[in-house]
N, C-alpha and C positions, 0 to 999 in steps of 0.2 A: 419697376414703378410701383407695383403692389405685390407684396409677398404672398397674398392669398389668391393670386391668379397665376396659373401656369399655362404658357403657350406651348401647345403640343403639335400644332400643324399649321401650314400655310398652303393656300391654293394659289398658284401663279402659273397660268397657262402660257405666258409670253416669255418668261425668262427661266434659264437653267440655274441651279443652285450656285454655280460659280459666278454667274452674272449678278445674282442677287446679293452676294457678299459685297461686291463693289457698290451696288446701288444703295444698299442699306448703310454701308460705311460712309458714303457721301452725305447721306441725310442725317446721320447721327454725329454731331460734332463733339469734340472734346475727348474722344477716346473712352466714352462711357462703357462700352462693351467690347469684348473680344469676339470677333465673328470669323468663322471659318466653315469649310464644308468638306465632307467625306461620305462616301457610300450613298450619294444622292440625298443626304440630309444636311440641313443647316445646323451649325453649332454656335450658340450664343453663350458666351461664358461657360463653354463646355457642356451646355445643356442641349440635347438633341431636339430638333424640330423636324417633323416629317414634312416633306414637300410633295403636294399633289399638283397635277398639271391638267386639270379638267376645265372645260369651257362652260359647262352647265352644272349648277349646284347639285342636282339630283344624282350626278355621277361621282360626286366626291364621297369617299367612304369615311366620313367623319367617325362613325361608330368604331371602326377598326383601330383608331388611335385614342379613343375615349374622349373625343372633343364634344362637350355638351353645349357650349355657348359659342356661337359663331358671330364674328364681327364682319358684316358684309360691307366691304369698303372698295369694291370694284368700280362703283359708280354706274353699274349696269343694272343690277337687280335691286332697284330702289323702291319698288312698290311692294305693298304687303303681299300680294299674290306671288310675285316673282321671287321675293326673298324667302317666302314660305317653302319653296322647293328644297331649301337646305334641310328642312324637317324630314323630307323623304329619306335622307341619308342618315337618319338617327340622331340629328341634333335636337336639343331640347328647346332652345330659344335662339332667336336671331336679333342682332342689333344692327340697324342700318345707319351708316355714318353719313347721312345726307337728309335733306328734307324729304318727306314721304307722306303717303296717305295712311301709313301705320301710325299708331299713337306716338306723338313726339314728346320727349321728356328732356328737360334741361335741368341739370343739377343746381340746386339752390333756388329754383324758381317754381317748378310744378311736379316734383316727384310724388306729391300726394295724389296725383292723378293715375299713378301706376296701379295696375290690377294684376294679381298673380296669374290669372288665366291668360294674360297676353303672351303669345308665343313669338310674335314679331313686333318689335318696337323700333323707334328711331331716336338717335341722339341729336337730331337736327344737324345743322352745319356748324362749323367753327365760328363763323360770323354771328349766327344766331345765338351761340353760347356766350359771345361777348356782349352782344346788344341786350339780350334778355335781362341779365342781372342789373345792368345799368338802368334800363327802362323801368324795372320793377322798383328800384330804390326811389327814383324820381317820381314815379307815378304814385306809389304808396304815400309819399310825403307831401307832394305838391299837386298831384293830378296832371297827367299829360293830355293836352288837347290835340297836338299833332307832332309828328317827328319826321324829319327828312334826314336820311343817312347816306353818307358817301363812304364806301368801304375801299380803302387802299390796300389791296390784297396781294400777298405774295403769289407768284405764278405757280401753277402746277408743274410737276417735274417735266412734263412733255413740252412745256413752253419756256422753261427757265433759260434756254440758250438764246431766246429772242431778246433783242434790245428795245422792243416796243412796249409802250404803255397801251393796254387794250381795254377800252371801256366796254362794259357788258351789263346785262340785266342780272339782278340777284333777287331771289325771293326771300332772303334772310329777314328783311323787315316785316314782310307779310306773315312769315312763320311765327315771329314773336307775337303777332296779334292772335295767333291760334294757341300758342303756349300760355299767353295771358289774355283770356277772352275779353276782359274789360278794355283792352287796347285794340280790339278787332277794327280794322279799316282806318286806323289812325297813323299807321307808319308806312313809309315808302322809301325807296332808295335806289342807288346805282352802285356799281362796282367798277373799280379800275384795277386791272391786273398789271403788276409791275414786276420786272425781272430781278427779284431777290429770292433767296432760297426759302426763307421762313420769316415769320413775324409780320403782322398786318396791323392796320389801324382802322377804327371806325371814327368818322368825323360827323358829329350830330348837330343839327339845329333843332332845338325842341321849343315848343310853345306850351306854356303851362296854363293851368286853369286859375292859379292863384299868383299873386305878386310875391316875389322873394328876391334874393340876391344870389350871385354865383357862389359867394362864400358860404351861404346857408346850404346850397346844394352840395358843396364839397364836404361840409360838416356831416350832412346826412350820409354821404358815401363812406366817410371815415367811421361813423357809428355802425354802419352795416358791415364794414370790413372787420370790426372787432366783435360783431355780434352774429346775426343769422347768416351772413354771407362770408364768414371767415374761411379763407382758402379758395373762395370763388371770386370775390372782388377785392382788388388791392388798390390803394391810393399811394402815389409816390410824388414827393415834392421835387424830385430830380428830373431834369430834362434828359430823356433817354433816346439813344439810337437803337435801331432794331436789333443789332447784335447784342445789346445788353439784356435782351429778353429771350434769347434762344432756349434757355433752360427753365424759364419761369413756367409754373404749372397753373397759375390762376388764369381763367379764361378771359378776365377783364382786368387790365391794369390801367387805372385812370390817371390822367396827368393834369392836375388843376392849373399848372402853369399855362395851359392853353384854354382854360375855361374863361369865358367873358360874357357880358351882357350884350346881346344884339340890339334889342329894343323892347322896352316894357317887360312883357312876360316871356320873351324869347331869349334863349341862351345857346352858346356854342359849348359843346362838350366833346372831349377826345378820350379815347381809350385804346390801348394796345392789346393785341392778343397773339400768342404763339400758336399759329393755326395748325401746327403739327404736334409739337411736344405737349403744349398746354391742352390742346383738344384731345389728344390721346389719353391724358390723365382723366378727363371728364368721361370719356367712353369707358375706361376701366372702372371708374366710380359707379357709373350707371350699371355696368355688368354686375359689379359686386352687390349693388342695391337690389337688383332684380333677383339675384341668387338668394339673398336673405329673405326676400318675400316670395320665393318660388312656391 
């Protein structure tokens, strides 16, 4: 995904390398990589990846394999203090792939808040990475008074075999209010987990401070797509199914086909996001950015 990042190790206490080959192959569609295992290591396109099986970060010998930057994606060590235990094992910096009390940074939105002295940072969630650039464009141009979000979210791997739609709470909207301080306490939302492998949608109802049209909102998004948010926000005039976006790397793909006026200053906005592949690209970009400013 990025030539300047080399994956040298994975910590997976629950699965053996043979099992991991099958799990990874199931999640990566289209035969993008050749994955195998031998001698207790994973090989992806013939590049060896050391496999650790530790349950606590301080016991992972990252230094032995030269791992400087750790992506903490277990979903367990999501606080600054817990994630910092990776540093005991000779890591230089930790990126948490979830909302956290560590500084949260979203590409295209608030990377200017990064400080080189940060040793633990968060890339927020995939949903926040979709919502934040959309909210930024609309807020900067028209002013957001309030936002209600429904996230129709692909299920986690543990729940993918379920046929149920599961409503749940999400803090993704509130996180955007932290990433964009001028939107603090103006966003709220719900999440509905659905049994698909990847690709999710945010469905927004926004109330603006100024009068405008949904066509003007779409124009603002297209301007951002070609300007400051190039590669972050995309606008498509095509009606898309989720499978059309499995390999898209933009965290927010807006679909003006479903934008319309609700009433006066209120509008419906819809954006897709590849919550695995697209989000991984943002995590890699954040890692590279933090390395440049190390």
